N, C-alpha and C positions, 0 to 999 in steps of 0.2 A: 605403615598403615595408619589411617586417620583414627583419632580417638573419639570422633563424633559418630556414635552408633545410634541411629534413631529408628531403625526398622525392627519391628517386633519379630519378624521372621525373614530369612533370606528370600530374595525375590525371583523365583523362576516359575511363572505360571503357565498353565497349559491352555493353549488356544482352544476355543470351543466351536469354531466354525466347522460345519459339517457339509460334506458334498451332497449335491442334489441326487436323489435316487435314480433319475433317468437321464441326467445331463452331466457332462463333464465340466461345464462352466458353472460358476456360482451366481445366484441371484444378486440383485443390487444390494438388498439389505445384508446378505451374508458377506459380500465384498466389503461393505462399509464396516461390518463387525471385525473382519479380518484385519483391515487397515487400522482400525482403532486399537485392536489387540497389539499389533506390531508397534504402534506408536508408544505403547506402554512397556511391553516385555521385549521388544526388539525382534529382529529378523534372524532366521536361521541361515547359516552359511554351509553349503555343501561343496565338497571337493570330489569330483568325479575322477576315479582312477589315480589317486595321488601316489607319487613315488614315495619311497622310504624317506628321502630327504625332505619332501614336502610335508609328510606326516610328522617327522621328528623335529623339524625346525620351524616350519611355517605354521602348521596347525597347532603344535604344542604352544608356540609363543602366542598365537591368537587366543587360545584358551586361557593362558596366563593373563591376558589382557581383558578377560571376562567376555570374550565373544563366544557365541554358541556355534561350535563347528562340528561337522560330521563328515565322514567319508562314505562314499558309495562306489561299488565295484562295477556296476553296469547301468546302462541307460534305462532299462526296463524297471529296475527297482527304484531308480531316482524319479522317473516319471510318475510312478504311483504315489510317491511321497509328496512331490511338488504339487499335485492336485489337491492335497490336503493342506499344504502350506504354500499358497500360490504367490506370495510376495517375497520369496526367499532369494538369496544370492547363490549362484552356482559358479564355481571355478573348475574349468575342464583342463585336465593335463593332456595336452595334445600329443606329447611324446608317448603316452601309454594308451591313446585312443586313436583308432584309425581315422584319418582326416575326413574321408568320405562319410563315415558314420557320424562323426562329430558335427559336420556341416548339416547333414540331413536332420540330425536330432535337434540342433539349435533352431532350424526352421520349423520343425514340428512343435517343439515345446513353446516356442514364441507365439504360436497360434493357439495352442491348447491352454497355455497359462500366460496370458498377456502381461501380467505384472512381474514376471520373473526378470532378474537382472543377471547377466552373464559376464564372466571374465575368462581369460585364456592364459594358461601356462605353457611355455614352450622353450626349448633350448635353441631353437632356430633363430638365425639373424636375417632370414629371408623377408625382405620388405614386402614383396608381393603376397607372401603368406599372411603377414601381419595385416595388410590392407584388406585381404580377402575376408577376414573376420571382423576387423574393427568397423567396416562399413555396414555391418549388420546392426539394425537399430537396437537390438536387445543386448549387444555386447557393450555394456556401459561401464564395466569394471576393469577395463584395461587388457592389453596384450602384454604379458609380463615375461621377460626373458629370465629363465632360471639358471643361466650360466654364470650370472654375477653373484656377488656376495649375498648370501641368504638373509643376513641381518638387514641389509639395505632393501631387499625384496619385501621383508616383513613390514618395514616402515612405509614402503610404497603402498602396500595393501591397506595398512591401517589408515593411511591418509585418505585413500579412496573410500573406505568403509565409514570413516568419520564424516566425510562430505555428504554421504547418503544417510547419515544418522541411523546406521544399522542397529545400534544398541537400543534405540528408543530411549525411554526414561529409566529403564532398568539399570541398576548399578552392579548387581552381583548375580551370578548364576547360582542356582540351587539344585541339589539332587534330592529327590524323594527316595527314601530307603525303607519305608515301613513294611513293604511286602518282601523284604530281603533279609538275609541273615549275615550280610557282609559288613554291617555298620553297627558297632556296639560301643558301650561306654562303661567304664569302671572308675569309681571315684570314692574318696573317703567321705564318710557321713558323720563323723564324730565318734569319740570314744575308741578310736583305732579300728572301727569297722569299715568295710568297703561295701558299696552297693553296685549291683550290675544292672544294666539297662539296655534298651534298644533305641537307636537314633531313628527318628522319623524323617528328618530332612536336615541338610547341612549346606552351608556356604562358608566363605572365609570370614563372614560377619559373626556367625554363630550357628546354633543348631537347636532343634527341639527333640525331646526324648521322653520315654516312659521308663519306669523302673520295675524290676521284678517285685521288690518290696518298697513301697513308697517311703522315701526318706524325709518327706515334709520340708522340702527346701523353701527358704524364705526369700521374698523379693529383695533385691539389691545386695544380697549376701555374696561375698567373693569366695570362690572355691578354687583351690590350687590342687596340683598333682592329679589333674584329670587325665585319664588314659582313654584315648579314642582309637578304636581299631576300624580301619577301612580296608576291607579285604586283607591283604597281607601286611599292610602298613600299620605300625603302632605309633601313634602321635601323642605327645604330652602337651598340655595347655592349661591355662587358667581362664575362668569365665565368671561372669556375674549373672545371677538369676534375674532375668528381665520380667518374667511373669509366669503364670500358670493358668491352665484352662482344663475343664473337665471334658473328657471324650471317651465314650463307651465305658463309663464308670471307672475310668482311670484318670489320674492327673497327668497332663502333658506339660512338661516344663520347657520354657524357652530360655536358653542361656546365650549370652553374648560374650565373645572372646574379648579379653582386655587388649589394650594397645601394646602390650609386651609380648604378644604372640610371636613366635619365631618365624621369620620370613620363609624358612624352609618348610615349616608346617603349612603355610598358605600355599606354597607351590604344590605340595602333595595333595592338599584338599582339592585344589583346582584340577589336578590330574585325575583324581578319583571322580570328580563330578563329570569331567569330559568322558571318561570311560563309562560311567553310569548312564549318561544321556545317549551315548553311542549304542550301548546295549539295548536300551529301550527303543531307539529309532530302528534298529535292525529288525524288530518285530513287525514293523510296517513294510519292510522290504520283502517279507516272505509272502 
């Protein structure tokens, strides 16, 4: 991990584009706002009906590479979300989706959401089947055979995503946790005492938090033996106080991890972020 940490807070912002009340398509100003947001925070990547192997190997690895990935179980749920995030990337697992349904849905979503980009997963080697989908204008993200080495498949996908600049200018995914009780912090405050607090957001760069009793942390001070709980995971780290701000009559502290952070801790933080974002996205599916 690089020791150059210049961001006051981890960067995963929420798009503000809103659908028109009586239309499924966005007005030109809204489309420009959406495109502008995506250039900054990146595009979302959805996997329709992913198999266990796709979830555990491809999606997990993409999330470790700081891509924002989600799974969706049916086309109705996904259609609803794509109208909110119209320039997303969608990968369809053809082995778990009826081919007639997939083809019909691609034609429909390509009309309803013109900026969408689609890719196909399949274990089939049928060239006719491949040509049937790749000739569609919106299938720009490849027809990927998942019979082969998954590690090579991941590299193939990353190459495609990089060519389309899917990450935008964002470097790190961030999970907001202030409305949850799944992310807490415990750290020494001097004199042998420990203080408990709640994490407001977190990325592999650092986190912001509030404390039950304000410890009066000083900017640039290094703090060791920090314990972070993310759901059932207990992580240990050290961090430097980057800054403090006042919010709702409480001090919110921003701490950045040092470059000595354990790589395994980064893996677990990214895993938590992916689960956190997936949980929030599922609220839109309902």
